[in-house]
A tleap script that builds the chain and sets N, CA, C and O, in Angstrom:
source leaprc.protein.ff14SB
mol = sequence {
  NMET ARG ASP THR GLY ASP VAL LYS VAL LYS
  LEU ILE ARG GLN LEU ALA ILE ILE MET THR
  ILE SER PHE MET ALA GLU LEU LEU GLU LEU
  LEU LEU PRO LEU PRO VAL THR ALA SER ILE
  TYR GLY LEU ILE LEU MET LEU VAL ALA LEU
  VAL THR ARG LEU VAL PRO LEU GLU LYS VAL
  GLU LYS ALA ALA ASP PHE LEU VAL GLU LEU
  LEU PRO ILE LEU PHE VAL PRO SER THR VAL
  SER ILE ILE ALA ASN VAL ASP ALA LEU ARG
  GLU MET LEU ILE PRO LEU VAL VAL ILE CYS
  LEU VAL THR THR VAL LEU ILE MET ALA VAL
  THR GLY ARG THR ALA GLN GLY ILE ILE CYS
  LEU GLU GLU LYS LYS ASP ALA ARG ARG ALA
  SER ASP THR ASP HIE THR VAL CGLU
}
set mol.1.N position { 170.646 135.322 187.148 }
set mol.1.CA position { 168.739 135.044 185.751 }
set mol.1.C position { 167.630 136.280 187.029 }
set mol.1.O position { 167.861 136.822 188.109 }
set mol.2.N position { 166.634 136.230 186.226 }
set mol.2.CA position { 166.306 137.641 186.899 }
set mol.2.C position { 165.043 137.242 187.132 }
set mol.2.O position { 164.462 136.664 186.213 }
set mol.3.N position { 164.372 137.456 188.361 }
set mol.3.CA position { 163.291 137.543 189.786 }
set mol.3.C position { 161.836 136.994 188.576 }
set mol.3.O position { 161.178 138.034 188.567 }
set mol.4.N position { 161.466 136.511 188.125 }
set mol.4.CA position { 159.779 136.448 187.943 }
set mol.4.C position { 159.584 137.731 188.185 }
set mol.4.O position { 159.900 138.689 187.479 }
set mol.5.N position { 158.849 137.710 189.596 }
set mol.5.CA position { 158.515 138.961 190.708 }
set mol.5.C position { 159.356 140.862 189.868 }
set mol.5.O position { 158.966 142.029 189.911 }
set mol.6.N position { 160.462 140.232 189.293 }
set mol.6.CA position { 160.848 141.913 189.340 }
set mol.6.C position { 160.181 142.094 187.438 }
set mol.6.O position { 159.339 142.708 186.784 }
set mol.7.N position { 160.935 141.392 187.333 }
set mol.7.CA position { 160.208 141.728 185.064 }
set mol.7.C position { 158.377 141.728 185.371 }
set mol.7.O position { 157.929 142.746 184.843 }
set mol.8.N position { 157.506 141.099 185.889 }
set mol.8.CA position { 155.369 141.904 185.854 }
set mol.8.C position { 155.886 142.755 186.669 }
set mol.8.O position { 154.919 143.507 186.782 }
set mol.9.N position { 156.889 143.313 187.485 }
set mol.9.CA position { 156.762 144.676 187.827 }
set mol.9.C position { 156.557 145.626 187.414 }
set mol.9.O position { 155.559 146.346 187.460 }
set mol.10.N position { 157.819 145.755 186.807 }
set mol.10.CA position { 158.304 146.351 185.622 }
set mol.10.C position { 157.177 146.584 184.320 }
set mol.10.O position { 156.692 147.669 183.997 }
set mol.11.N position { 156.865 145.023 183.566 }
set mol.11.CA position { 155.936 144.932 181.993 }
set mol.11.C position { 154.671 145.827 183.949 }
set mol.11.O position { 155.535 146.604 184.355 }
set mol.12.N position { 154.286 145.882 184.271 }
set mol.12.CA position { 153.356 146.725 184.994 }
set mol.12.C position { 153.126 147.882 185.047 }
set mol.12.O position { 152.079 148.529 185.011 }
set mol.13.N position { 155.241 148.408 185.230 }
set mol.13.CA position { 154.912 149.539 184.990 }
set mol.13.C position { 155.243 150.685 183.666 }
set mol.13.O position { 155.284 151.905 183.508 }
set mol.14.N position { 155.469 149.260 182.753 }
set mol.14.CA position { 155.144 149.654 181.673 }
set mol.14.C position { 153.835 150.305 180.959 }
set mol.14.O position { 153.671 151.143 180.072 }
set mol.15.N position { 152.840 149.379 181.915 }
set mol.15.CA position { 151.555 149.112 181.434 }
set mol.15.C position { 151.225 150.921 181.801 }
set mol.15.O position { 150.937 151.942 181.175 }
set mol.16.N position { 151.430 150.588 182.899 }
set mol.16.CA position { 150.466 152.325 182.887 }
set mol.16.C position { 151.601 153.323 182.387 }
set mol.16.O position { 151.807 154.451 182.835 }
set mol.17.N position { 151.985 152.967 181.824 }
set mol.17.CA position { 152.857 154.672 181.144 }
set mol.17.C position { 151.536 154.711 180.255 }
set mol.17.O position { 150.808 155.657 179.953 }
set mol.18.N position { 151.468 153.134 179.889 }
set mol.18.CA position { 151.147 153.456 177.965 }
set mol.18.C position { 150.018 154.086 178.604 }
set mol.18.O position { 150.086 155.292 178.369 }
set mol.19.N position { 148.613 153.696 179.587 }
set mol.19.CA position { 147.614 153.800 179.537 }
set mol.19.C position { 147.584 155.393 180.110 }
set mol.19.O position { 146.881 156.299 179.661 }
set mol.20.N position { 148.833 155.500 181.564 }
set mol.20.CA position { 148.087 156.769 181.613 }
set mol.20.C position { 148.142 157.574 180.090 }
set mol.20.O position { 147.353 158.516 180.013 }
set mol.21.N position { 149.159 157.256 178.621 }
set mol.21.CA position { 149.397 158.703 178.202 }
set mol.21.C position { 147.402 157.869 176.473 }
set mol.21.O position { 146.944 158.030 175.341 }
set mol.22.N position { 147.278 157.302 177.441 }
set mol.22.CA position { 145.769 156.690 176.729 }
set mol.22.C position { 144.560 157.758 177.652 }
set mol.22.O position { 143.678 158.487 177.197 }
set mol.23.N position { 144.930 157.504 178.979 }
set mol.23.CA position { 143.861 158.106 179.386 }
set mol.23.C position { 144.377 160.170 179.183 }
set mol.23.O position { 143.380 160.883 179.071 }
set mol.24.N position { 145.452 160.764 179.157 }
set mol.24.CA position { 144.837 161.403 178.380 }
set mol.24.C position { 144.457 161.558 177.105 }
set mol.24.O position { 143.295 161.901 176.882 }
set mol.25.N position { 144.923 161.444 176.555 }
set mol.25.CA position { 144.313 160.723 174.941 }
set mol.25.C position { 142.600 160.812 174.717 }
set mol.25.O position { 141.892 161.129 173.761 }
set mol.26.N position { 142.367 160.418 175.937 }
set mol.26.CA position { 140.744 160.361 175.879 }
set mol.26.C position { 140.537 161.311 176.599 }
set mol.26.O position { 139.329 161.340 176.834 }
set mol.27.N position { 141.254 162.429 177.276 }
set mol.27.CA position { 140.537 163.677 177.834 }
set mol.27.C position { 140.516 164.228 176.816 }
set mol.27.O position { 139.439 164.349 176.231 }
set mol.28.N position { 141.690 164.738 176.276 }
set mol.28.CA position { 142.173 165.885 174.579 }
set mol.28.C position { 141.105 165.267 173.903 }
set mol.28.O position { 140.531 166.263 173.464 }
set mol.29.N position { 140.447 164.295 173.520 }
set mol.29.CA position { 139.229 164.034 172.629 }
set mol.29.C position { 138.132 164.922 173.491 }
set mol.29.O position { 137.955 166.101 173.181 }
set mol.30.N position { 137.483 164.388 174.459 }
set mol.30.CA position { 136.429 165.264 175.255 }
set mol.30.C position { 136.875 166.549 175.600 }
set mol.30.O position { 135.788 167.026 175.924 }
set mol.31.N position { 138.017 167.828 175.833 }
set mol.31.CA position { 138.074 168.518 175.953 }
set mol.31.C position { 138.556 169.552 174.902 }
set mol.31.O position { 138.431 170.776 174.941 }
set mol.32.N position { 139.040 168.904 174.109 }
set mol.32.CA position { 139.098 169.854 172.370 }
set mol.32.C position { 137.944 169.789 171.134 }
set mol.32.O position { 137.117 168.911 171.380 }
set mol.33.N position { 137.776 170.252 170.311 }
set mol.33.CA position { 136.645 170.310 169.585 }
set mol.33.C position { 136.665 169.417 168.019 }
set mol.33.O position { 135.755 169.172 167.228 }
set mol.34.N position { 137.778 169.163 168.010 }
set mol.34.CA position { 138.023 169.072 166.828 }
set mol.34.C position { 137.528 167.396 166.610 }
set mol.34.O position { 137.000 166.683 167.463 }
set mol.35.N position { 137.790 167.127 165.558 }
set mol.35.CA position { 137.126 165.837 165.252 }
set mol.35.C position { 138.142 164.403 164.984 }
set mol.35.O position { 137.907 163.599 164.083 }
set mol.36.N position { 138.808 164.331 165.544 }
set mol.36.CA position { 140.481 163.501 166.079 }
set mol.36.C position { 139.604 162.736 167.125 }
set mol.36.O position { 138.933 163.260 168.014 }
set mol.37.N position { 139.730 161.434 166.865 }
set mol.37.CA position { 139.557 160.039 168.150 }
set mol.37.C position { 141.529 160.582 168.933 }
set mol.37.O position { 142.638 161.092 168.769 }
set mol.38.N position { 140.336 159.745 169.962 }
set mol.38.CA position { 141.175 160.330 171.240 }
set mol.38.C position { 142.766 158.862 170.913 }
set mol.38.O position { 143.813 158.991 171.547 }
set mol.39.N position { 142.574 157.603 169.837 }
set mol.39.CA position { 143.210 156.661 170.079 }
set mol.39.C position { 144.789 157.769 168.607 }
set mol.39.O position { 145.928 157.551 169.021 }
set mol.40.N position { 144.785 158.771 167.152 }
set mol.40.CA position { 145.058 159.858 166.866 }
set mol.40.C position { 145.998 160.652 168.088 }
set mol.40.O position { 147.226 160.718 168.025 }
set mol.41.N position { 145.119 161.276 169.280 }
set mol.41.CA position { 145.936 161.261 170.021 }
set mol.41.C position { 146.538 161.165 171.411 }
set mol.41.O position { 146.865 161.996 172.258 }
set mol.42.N position { 146.564 159.714 171.322 }
set mol.42.CA position { 147.620 159.141 171.958 }
set mol.42.C position { 148.828 158.893 171.553 }
set mol.42.O position { 149.832 158.998 172.258 }
set mol.43.N position { 148.786 158.395 169.877 }
set mol.43.CA position { 149.699 157.344 169.092 }
set mol.43.C position { 150.641 159.740 169.262 }
set mol.43.O position { 151.867 159.780 169.367 }
set mol.44.N position { 150.041 160.842 169.254 }
set mol.44.CA position { 150.815 161.861 168.787 }
set mol.44.C position { 151.214 162.484 169.883 }
set mol.44.O position { 151.652 163.634 169.842 }
set mol.45.N position { 151.085 161.671 171.177 }
set mol.45.CA position { 151.808 161.903 172.961 }
set mol.45.C position { 152.458 161.116 173.637 }
set mol.45.O position { 152.897 161.162 174.786 }
set mol.46.N position { 152.516 159.918 172.336 }
set mol.46.CA position { 153.492 158.627 172.561 }
set mol.46.C position { 154.751 159.425 172.072 }
set mol.46.O position { 155.774 159.824 172.627 }
set mol.47.N position { 154.074 159.511 170.364 }
set mol.47.CA position { 155.409 160.271 169.653 }
set mol.47.C position { 155.869 160.840 170.545 }
set mol.47.O position { 156.515 159.963 171.118 }
set mol.48.N position { 156.013 161.909 171.188 }
set mol.48.CA position { 156.292 163.932 171.378 }
set mol.48.C position { 156.552 162.963 172.945 }
set mol.48.O position { 155.858 163.671 173.674 }
set mol.49.N position { 156.900 162.235 173.554 }
set mol.49.CA position { 156.893 161.706 175.305 }
set mol.49.C position { 158.384 161.312 174.681 }
set mol.49.O position { 159.440 161.831 175.042 }
set mol.50.N position { 158.217 160.103 173.489 }
set mol.50.CA position { 159.311 159.290 172.807 }
set mol.50.C position { 160.517 159.967 172.200 }
set mol.50.O position { 161.544 159.289 172.177 }
set mol.51.N position { 160.572 161.328 171.650 }
set mol.51.CA position { 161.199 162.082 170.778 }
set mol.51.C position { 161.600 162.632 172.017 }
set mol.51.O position { 162.236 161.781 172.637 }
set mol.52.N position { 161.517 163.491 172.521 }
set mol.52.CA position { 161.731 164.263 174.062 }
set mol.52.C position { 161.991 163.964 174.491 }
set mol.52.O position { 162.231 164.652 175.483 }
set mol.53.N position { 162.309 162.845 174.551 }
set mol.53.CA position { 162.296 161.770 176.404 }
set mol.53.C position { 162.259 161.744 176.672 }
set mol.53.O position { 163.104 161.357 177.479 }
set mol.54.N position { 160.777 162.179 176.969 }
set mol.54.CA position { 160.153 162.283 178.119 }
set mol.54.C position { 160.359 160.748 179.500 }
set mol.54.O position { 160.629 160.367 180.640 }
set mol.55.N position { 159.844 160.396 177.765 }
set mol.55.CA position { 158.711 158.790 177.976 }
set mol.55.C position { 160.519 157.820 177.724 }
set mol.55.O position { 160.129 156.751 178.194 }
set mol.56.N position { 161.419 157.648 177.496 }
set mol.56.CA position { 162.069 156.864 177.505 }
set mol.56.C position { 162.425 155.976 177.192 }
set mol.56.O position { 163.000 155.335 178.072 }
set mol.57.N position { 162.311 154.979 175.052 }
set mol.57.CA position { 161.652 153.878 175.153 }
set mol.57.C position { 162.707 152.622 176.082 }
set mol.57.O position { 162.904 151.596 175.431 }
set mol.58.N position { 163.109 152.648 176.962 }
set mol.58.CA position { 163.055 151.595 177.590 }
set mol.58.C position { 162.512 151.334 178.537 }
set mol.58.O position { 162.721 150.191 178.944 }
set mol.59.N position { 161.460 152.312 179.452 }
set mol.59.CA position { 160.381 152.879 179.638 }
set mol.59.C position { 158.888 152.196 179.337 }
set mol.59.O position { 157.930 152.244 180.109 }
set mol.60.N position { 158.928 151.366 177.662 }
set mol.60.CA position { 157.447 151.240 177.343 }
set mol.60.C position { 157.869 149.862 176.284 }
set mol.60.O position { 156.985 149.413 175.556 }
set mol.61.N position { 158.939 149.390 176.269 }
set mol.61.CA position { 159.599 148.912 174.872 }
set mol.61.C position { 158.584 147.438 175.732 }
set mol.61.O position { 157.785 147.208 174.824 }
set mol.62.N position { 158.399 146.917 176.319 }
set mol.62.CA position { 158.269 145.648 176.757 }
set mol.62.C position { 156.821 145.224 176.557 }
set mol.62.O position { 156.320 144.296 175.924 }
set mol.63.N position { 156.178 146.458 177.494 }
set mol.63.CA position { 154.813 146.513 177.430 }
set mol.63.C position { 154.540 146.830 175.557 }
set mol.63.O position { 153.710 146.247 174.859 }
set mol.64.N position { 155.641 148.050 175.046 }
set mol.64.CA position { 154.792 147.743 173.773 }
set mol.64.C position { 154.502 146.158 172.895 }
set mol.64.O position { 153.547 145.858 172.178 }
set mol.65.N position { 155.657 145.379 173.257 }
set mol.65.CA position { 156.315 144.343 172.724 }
set mol.65.C position { 155.163 143.679 172.797 }
set mol.65.O position { 154.438 143.153 171.953 }
set mol.66.N position { 155.086 143.895 174.943 }
set mol.66.CA position { 153.266 142.814 174.732 }
set mol.66.C position { 152.001 142.722 174.149 }
set mol.66.O position { 151.385 141.686 173.900 }
set mol.67.N position { 151.576 144.136 173.903 }
set mol.67.CA position { 150.700 144.209 173.311 }
set mol.67.C position { 150.471 144.247 171.852 }
set mol.67.O position { 149.431 143.925 171.278 }
set mol.68.N position { 151.929 144.823 171.144 }
set mol.68.CA position { 152.003 144.340 169.785 }
set mol.68.C position { 151.895 142.984 170.029 }
set mol.68.O position { 151.742 142.795 168.822 }
set mol.69.N position { 151.794 141.137 170.784 }
set mol.69.CA position { 151.975 140.161 169.907 }
set mol.69.C position { 150.287 140.113 170.504 }
set mol.69.O position { 149.673 139.684 169.527 }
set mol.70.N position { 149.559 140.282 171.309 }
set mol.70.CA position { 148.622 140.168 171.532 }
set mol.70.C position { 147.226 141.648 170.722 }
set mol.70.O position { 146.110 141.873 171.190 }
set mol.71.N position { 147.982 142.478 169.261 }
set mol.71.CA position { 147.149 142.880 168.811 }
set mol.71.C position { 146.147 141.698 167.657 }
set mol.71.O position { 144.938 141.919 167.726 }
set mol.72.N position { 146.678 140.187 166.372 }
set mol.72.CA position { 146.071 139.812 166.145 }
set mol.72.C position { 145.208 139.379 167.054 }
set mol.72.O position { 144.246 139.606 166.320 }
set mol.73.N position { 144.631 138.883 168.167 }
set mol.73.CA position { 143.993 139.178 168.803 }
set mol.73.C position { 142.612 139.648 168.461 }
set mol.73.O position { 141.650 139.007 168.038 }
set mol.74.N position { 142.751 140.984 168.759 }
set mol.74.CA position { 141.640 141.997 169.018 }
set mol.74.C position { 141.435 142.589 167.381 }
set mol.74.O position { 140.800 143.596 167.066 }
set mol.75.N position { 142.050 141.803 166.609 }
set mol.75.CA position { 140.655 141.584 165.233 }
set mol.75.C position { 140.630 140.750 164.653 }
set mol.75.O position { 141.021 140.624 163.492 }
set mol.76.N position { 139.699 139.251 166.016 }
set mol.76.CA position { 138.945 139.212 165.418 }
set mol.76.C position { 137.932 139.168 165.367 }
set mol.76.O position { 137.257 138.463 164.617 }
set mol.77.N position { 137.336 140.443 166.711 }
set mol.77.CA position { 135.834 141.052 166.436 }
set mol.77.C position { 134.986 141.351 165.102 }
set mol.77.O position { 133.825 141.105 164.775 }
set mol.78.N position { 135.714 141.778 164.683 }
set mol.78.CA position { 135.727 142.915 163.672 }
set mol.78.C position { 135.658 140.949 161.769 }
set mol.78.O position { 134.885 140.515 160.915 }
set mol.79.N position { 136.676 140.759 162.173 }
set mol.79.CA position { 136.977 139.823 161.140 }
set mol.79.C position { 135.568 139.276 161.181 }
set mol.79.O position { 134.867 139.388 160.175 }
set mol.80.N position { 134.979 138.535 162.566 }
set mol.80.CA position { 133.882 138.062 162.233 }
set mol.80.C position { 132.740 139.177 162.156 }
set mol.80.O position { 132.266 139.049 161.028 }
set mol.81.N position { 132.526 139.509 162.370 }
set mol.81.CA position { 131.003 141.013 161.874 }
set mol.81.C position { 131.408 141.416 160.146 }
set mol.81.O position { 130.559 141.882 159.386 }
set mol.82.N position { 132.647 141.177 159.784 }
set mol.82.CA position { 132.817 141.262 158.385 }
set mol.82.C position { 132.028 139.569 157.974 }
set mol.82.O position { 130.902 139.920 157.620 }
set mol.83.N position { 132.055 138.579 157.901 }
set mol.83.CA position { 131.861 137.256 157.742 }
set mol.83.C position { 130.389 137.757 158.037 }
set mol.83.O position { 129.575 138.169 157.211 }
set mol.84.N position { 130.267 137.653 159.126 }
set mol.84.CA position { 128.952 137.904 159.828 }
set mol.84.C position { 127.783 139.063 158.592 }
set mol.84.O position { 126.582 138.825 158.467 }
set mol.85.N position { 128.501 140.242 157.837 }
set mol.85.CA position { 127.799 140.352 156.961 }
set mol.85.C position { 127.953 140.985 155.635 }
set mol.85.O position { 127.608 142.020 155.064 }
set mol.86.N position { 128.594 139.955 155.408 }
set mol.86.CA position { 128.999 139.665 153.654 }
set mol.86.C position { 128.543 140.138 153.255 }
set mol.86.O position { 128.924 141.299 153.103 }
set mol.87.N position { 127.141 139.660 152.627 }
set mol.87.CA position { 125.775 139.929 151.815 }
set mol.87.C position { 125.650 142.260 151.201 }
set mol.87.O position { 125.647 143.120 150.320 }
set mol.88.N position { 125.585 141.911 152.579 }
set mol.88.CA position { 125.752 143.738 152.462 }
set mol.88.C position { 127.504 144.349 151.894 }
set mol.88.O position { 127.934 145.400 151.419 }
set mol.89.N position { 127.944 143.358 152.176 }
set mol.89.CA position { 129.203 144.159 151.748 }
set mol.89.C position { 129.377 144.128 150.257 }
set mol.89.O position { 129.867 144.948 149.481 }
set mol.90.N position { 128.701 142.657 150.033 }
set mol.90.CA position { 128.588 142.214 148.288 }
set mol.90.C position { 128.463 143.661 147.021 }
set mol.90.O position { 128.870 144.015 145.914 }
set mol.91.N position { 127.771 143.999 147.931 }
set mol.91.CA position { 126.786 145.214 147.053 }
set mol.91.C position { 127.837 146.613 146.952 }
set mol.91.O position { 127.729 147.322 145.950 }
set mol.92.N position { 128.779 146.951 147.952 }
set mol.92.CA position { 129.840 148.085 148.049 }
set mol.92.C position { 130.958 147.252 147.089 }
set mol.92.O position { 131.665 148.177 146.687 }
set mol.93.N position { 131.398 146.247 146.617 }
set mol.93.CA position { 132.091 145.238 146.609 }
set mol.93.C position { 133.231 146.031 145.904 }
set mol.93.O position { 134.185 146.603 146.431 }
set mol.94.N position { 132.891 145.924 144.536 }
set mol.94.CA position { 133.578 147.267 143.779 }
set mol.94.C position { 134.156 148.441 143.886 }
set mol.94.O position { 135.276 148.688 143.439 }
set mol.95.N position { 133.057 149.655 144.792 }
set mol.95.CA position { 133.627 150.025 145.166 }
set mol.95.C position { 134.867 150.517 146.012 }
set mol.95.O position { 135.572 151.477 145.699 }
set mol.96.N position { 135.078 149.491 147.454 }
set mol.96.CA position { 135.563 148.850 148.171 }
set mol.96.C position { 136.653 149.234 147.405 }
set mol.96.O position { 137.248 150.312 147.424 }
set mol.97.N position { 136.944 147.829 146.441 }
set mol.97.CA position { 138.336 146.909 145.876 }
set mol.97.C position { 138.831 148.728 145.558 }
set mol.97.O position { 139.734 149.218 146.235 }
set mol.98.N position { 137.829 149.883 144.052 }
set mol.98.CA position { 138.825 151.111 143.835 }
set mol.98.C position { 139.056 151.456 145.053 }
set mol.98.O position { 140.196 151.012 145.190 }
set mol.99.N position { 138.745 152.001 146.174 }
set mol.99.CA position { 139.318 152.271 146.973 }
set mol.99.C position { 140.805 151.896 147.254 }
set mol.99.O position { 141.851 152.493 147.002 }
set mol.100.N position { 140.514 150.568 147.932 }
set mol.100.CA position { 141.621 150.215 148.534 }
set mol.100.C position { 142.886 150.612 147.749 }
set mol.100.O position { 143.721 151.416 148.164 }
set mol.101.N position { 142.940 149.934 146.520 }
set mol.101.CA position { 143.854 149.653 145.410 }
set mol.101.C position { 144.305 151.440 144.743 }
set mol.101.O position { 145.438 151.877 144.949 }
set mol.102.N position { 143.456 152.115 144.124 }
set mol.102.CA position { 143.633 153.567 144.938 }
set mol.102.C position { 144.420 154.228 145.851 }
set mol.102.O position { 145.084 155.187 145.456 }
set mol.103.N position { 144.497 153.642 147.823 }
set mol.103.CA position { 144.466 154.300 148.426 }
set mol.103.C position { 146.271 153.200 148.659 }
set mol.103.O position { 147.437 153.345 149.025 }
set mol.104.N position { 145.543 152.413 148.254 }
set mol.104.CA position { 147.709 151.553 147.772 }
set mol.104.C position { 148.773 152.297 147.308 }
set mol.104.O position { 149.853 152.688 147.751 }
set mol.105.N position { 148.042 152.388 146.114 }
set mol.105.CA position { 149.033 153.603 144.847 }
set mol.105.C position { 149.190 154.879 145.858 }
set mol.105.O position { 150.166 155.222 146.526 }
set mol.106.N position { 148.359 155.253 145.783 }
set mol.106.CA position { 148.842 156.731 146.914 }
set mol.106.C position { 150.020 156.678 148.337 }
set mol.106.O position { 151.176 156.910 147.983 }
set mol.107.N position { 149.858 156.436 149.679 }
set mol.107.CA position { 150.605 154.973 150.127 }
set mol.107.C position { 152.113 155.514 149.891 }
set mol.107.O position { 152.899 156.350 150.334 }
set mol.108.N position { 151.984 154.215 148.631 }
set mol.108.CA position { 153.111 153.766 147.868 }
set mol.108.C position { 153.761 154.331 147.615 }
set mol.108.O position { 154.990 154.298 147.554 }
set mol.109.N position { 152.402 155.549 147.233 }
set mol.109.CA position { 153.859 156.829 146.558 }
set mol.109.C position { 153.911 157.463 147.155 }
set mol.109.O position { 153.162 158.156 146.467 }
set mol.110.N position { 154.169 158.269 148.232 }
set mol.110.CA position { 154.203 159.765 149.307 }
set mol.110.C position { 154.587 158.785 149.678 }
set mol.110.O position { 154.500 159.746 150.443 }
set mol.111.N position { 155.195 157.178 150.207 }
set mol.111.CA position { 156.202 157.373 150.928 }
set mol.111.C position { 157.184 156.698 150.517 }
set mol.111.O position { 157.844 156.162 151.407 }
set mol.112.N position { 157.834 156.380 148.438 }
set mol.112.CA position { 158.273 156.906 148.495 }
set mol.112.C position { 158.877 158.044 148.168 }
set mol.112.O position { 160.034 158.412 148.373 }
set mol.113.N position { 158.101 158.496 147.710 }
set mol.113.CA position { 158.600 160.369 146.988 }
set mol.113.C position { 159.446 161.177 148.694 }
set mol.113.O position { 160.384 161.971 148.614 }
set mol.114.N position { 158.788 160.692 150.148 }
set mol.114.CA position { 159.134 160.522 151.137 }
set mol.114.C position { 160.048 159.610 151.536 }
set mol.114.O position { 160.114 159.736 152.759 }
set mol.115.N position { 160.810 158.738 151.172 }
set mol.115.CA position { 161.656 159.142 151.839 }
set mol.115.C position { 162.695 158.889 150.395 }
set mol.115.O position { 163.634 158.155 150.705 }
set mol.116.N position { 162.745 159.337 148.850 }
set mol.116.CA position { 163.626 160.091 148.028 }
set mol.116.C position { 164.308 161.255 148.423 }
set mol.116.O position { 165.473 161.628 148.284 }
set mol.117.N position { 162.884 161.947 149.173 }
set mol.117.CA position { 163.342 163.254 149.717 }
set mol.117.C position { 164.614 162.859 151.133 }
set mol.117.O position { 165.808 162.999 150.868 }
set mol.118.N position { 164.209 162.409 152.485 }
set mol.118.CA position { 164.836 162.236 152.824 }
set mol.118.C position { 166.146 162.267 152.684 }
set mol.118.O position { 166.804 163.164 153.213 }
set mol.119.N position { 166.937 160.901 151.659 }
set mol.119.CA position { 167.519 160.473 151.037 }
set mol.119.C position { 168.364 161.403 151.140 }
set mol.119.O position { 169.374 161.659 151.796 }
set mol.120.N position { 167.359 162.128 149.877 }
set mol.120.CA position { 167.940 163.132 149.002 }
set mol.120.C position { 168.750 164.498 150.215 }
set mol.120.O position { 169.969 164.667 150.222 }
set mol.121.N position { 168.032 165.112 150.897 }
set mol.121.CA position { 169.180 165.653 152.318 }
set mol.121.C position { 169.675 164.659 153.140 }
set mol.121.O position { 169.769 165.228 154.228 }
set mol.122.N position { 170.034 163.564 153.276 }
set mol.122.CA position { 171.158 163.597 153.436 }
set mol.122.C position { 171.973 163.193 153.399 }
set mol.122.O position { 172.766 162.858 154.279 }
set mol.123.N position { 171.988 163.083 151.781 }
set mol.123.CA position { 173.715 162.670 150.838 }
set mol.123.C position { 173.797 164.446 150.836 }
set mol.123.O position { 174.899 164.936 151.083 }
set mol.124.N position { 172.334 165.610 150.486 }
set mol.124.CA position { 173.206 166.744 150.827 }
set mol.124.C position { 173.945 167.301 151.534 }
set mol.124.O position { 174.835 168.133 151.360 }
set mol.125.N position { 173.302 166.516 152.838 }
set mol.125.CA position { 174.591 167.538 154.162 }
set mol.125.C position { 175.327 166.400 154.869 }
set mol.125.O position { 175.861 166.222 155.964 }
set mol.126.N position { 175.075 165.599 153.565 }
set mol.126.CA position { 176.919 164.408 154.073 }
set mol.126.C position { 178.099 165.269 152.806 }
set mol.126.O position { 179.295 165.556 152.756 }
set mol.127.N position { 177.497 165.341 152.376 }
set mol.127.CA position { 178.668 166.091 151.119 }
set mol.127.C position { 178.621 167.883 151.517 }
set mol.127.O position { 179.126 168.724 150.774 }
set mol.128.N position { 178.235 168.064 152.229 }
set mol.128.CA position { 178.696 169.339 152.545 }
set mol.128.C position { 179.547 168.767 154.152 }
set mol.128.O position { 180.761 168.966 154.204 }
set mol.129.N position { 179.265 168.488 154.652 }
set mol.129.CA position { 180.779 168.048 155.703 }
set mol.129.C position { 181.549 167.265 155.729 }
set mol.129.O position { 182.262 166.909 156.667 }
set mol.130.N position { 181.459 166.686 154.062 }
set mol.130.CA position { 182.205 166.437 153.674 }
set mol.130.C position { 183.138 167.099 152.751 }
set mol.130.O position { 183.891 166.564 151.937 }
set mol.131.N position { 183.017 167.992 152.931 }
set mol.131.CA position { 183.104 169.493 151.598 }
set mol.131.C position { 184.136 170.504 152.746 }
set mol.131.O position { 185.236 171.053 152.689 }
set mol.132.N position { 182.833 170.323 153.942 }
set mol.132.CA position { 183.877 170.709 155.641 }
set mol.132.C position { 185.145 171.283 156.036 }
set mol.132.O position { 185.797 172.286 156.327 }
set mol.133.N position { 185.063 169.305 155.769 }
set mol.133.CA position { 186.302 169.312 156.236 }
set mol.133.C position { 187.410 168.626 155.706 }
set mol.133.O position { 188.385 168.129 156.269 }
set mol.134.N position { 187.053 168.694 154.399 }
set mol.134.CA position { 188.487 168.827 153.577 }
set mol.134.C position { 189.305 170.422 153.590 }
set mol.134.O position { 190.515 170.631 153.678 }
set mol.135.N position { 188.190 171.412 153.473 }
set mol.135.CA position { 188.202 172.726 154.012 }
set mol.135.C position { 189.482 173.215 154.952 }
set mol.135.O position { 190.491 173.888 154.740 }
set mol.136.N position { 188.765 172.340 156.413 }
set mol.136.CA position { 189.954 171.893 157.564 }
set mol.136.C position { 190.840 171.842 157.551 }
set mol.136.O position { 191.647 172.719 157.859 }
set mol.137.N position { 191.138 170.179 156.976 }
set mol.137.CA position { 192.085 170.265 156.672 }
set mol.137.C position { 193.219 170.852 155.752 }
set mol.137.O position { 194.418 170.824 156.030 }
set mol.138.N position { 192.526 171.518 154.338 }
set mol.138.CA position { 194.228 172.133 153.545 }
set mol.138.C position { 194.476 173.243 154.849 }
set mol.138.O position { 195.479 173.956 154.870 }
savepdb mol mol.pdb
quit
């Protein structure tokens, strides 16, 4: 049976890794003269760290799961703000609905085409591998 203290220490270490990457992202936002937010820099840094295995997934997985579980709570203030300003939003209702519909369709189309492209590439790779193995068997 695991010691709960050990689990807490691991969670704190994992959160420290995530917070370090977040801090580095904040620094990048301050230092680079680009119109990019720290959250985007943080996502890019984390992606690079995970892909290069500089930070193995196991070193941040539990903390990330914990933070994702807390995510709905973070939407409460923005939801309350929307409800408080519903009169101002009524004026923009039609443009907002149109924007949401258009962007949703665009995102679905781009995602679908991207998935189809990746599947085609994988099928071509598999076909090439199969033909290479056929030639070596003969």
